[in-house]
C-alpha positions, -999 to 999 in steps of 0.1 A, spaced: 0 0 0 15 34 -10 22 57 18 -4 84 23 21 110 37 8 139 17 -30 138 13 -28 167 -11 -10 146 -36 -22 111 -28 -35 93 -58 -49 63 -39 -75 83 -19 -97 111 -30 -108 140 -7 -144 138 5 -166 168 -3 -151 198 16 -153 235 10 -127 249 -14 -112 270 13 -103 240 35 -65 234 35 -57 199 21 -44 186 54 -77 195 71 -99 173 48 -113 139 54 -101 114 27 -124 87 16 -115 52 25 -130 18 19 -146 1 49 -146 30 74 -154 67 78 -122 80 63 -85 90 67 -75 122 85 -42 139 90 -27 143 125 -36 180 123 -73 173 116 -73 145 143 -58 171 168 -85 197 159 -113 173 162 -100 158 195 -94 193 210 -128 205 201 -145 175 216 -158 162 182 -138 130 186 -120 107 209 -84 98 202 -75 62 207 -38 51 206 -39 15 194 -2 8 196 13 -17 220 23 -9 256 59 -13 244 57 12 217 42 38 240 68 32 266 98 32 242 87 57 216 63 81 234 26 87 238 0 114 235 -11 126 269 -48 122 275 -54 98 246 -74 67 253 -54 34 251 -67 3 235 -40 -20 219 -50 -35 185 -22 -60 188 -2 -72 218 36 -74 223 54 -98 220 42 -116 189 17 -89 177 -13 -111 182 -47 -95 179 -59 -82 213 -89 -104 221 -103 -76 243 -101 -49 217 -138 -48 207 -151 -46 243 -125 -20 254 -131 2 225 -169 1 226 -168 8 263 -149 42 258 -166 56 228 -198 76 233 -228 71 210 -224 90 178 -188 101 187 -161 100 161 -132 78 170 -97 85 158 -74 55 157 -36 62 160 -9 36 154 29 39 146 25 48 109 -12 48 99 -13 12 87 -25 -9 116 -50 18 124 -67 10 90 -75 -25 101 -86 -12 135 -109 14 119 -125 -13 97 -131 -34 128 -145 -4 147 -168 3 118 -181 -33 120 -188 -27 157 -210 3 147 -185 31 154 -178 62 132 -140 54 129 -112 73 113 -76 64 106 -50 89 115 -26 91 85 11 90 92 5 77 127 27 86 157 61 82 140 54 89 103 68 71 73 104 57 70 129 80 54 156 71 29 176 53 57 144 34 67 142 54 100 109 67 113 103 101 130 116 123 102 88 122 77 53 132 90 35 118 119 21 132 151 53 136 169 72 152 139 44 177 134 50 190 169 16 179 183 16 171 220 35 140 231 56 127 260 82 101 267 88 89 302 
């Protein structure tokens, strides 16, 4: 799957209907099987305005070693070690999302959160994938944290 690092030039996904004055990184991109893809900037805006809940679906290890978003809900999609699906995901997610609330799913790179968004949609939730994830796409040296992502964009995060 091609990297959706720049929604303004992404040929795999088309913007949903949005006013012409919306900056490209503040638009919802259509996606099959869930409500859509959003940039970290739009996710932050929705979360801060109370329109959505932000759910970090990374493993406990990822949050401990790489960092986390203060105040985000935590429901791992897969569990470390082995990256097996979390059998408690459905119950935990539905327990924290209010009726008709948007749910923003954040993983490392915006890949696992696609599968989680599809599952959340099956559960009856209005689920969005956060493009680029927490760490962004790998650079030319295959290192994350330099190209896009929540952390690189300067959105709130911590590392203990």
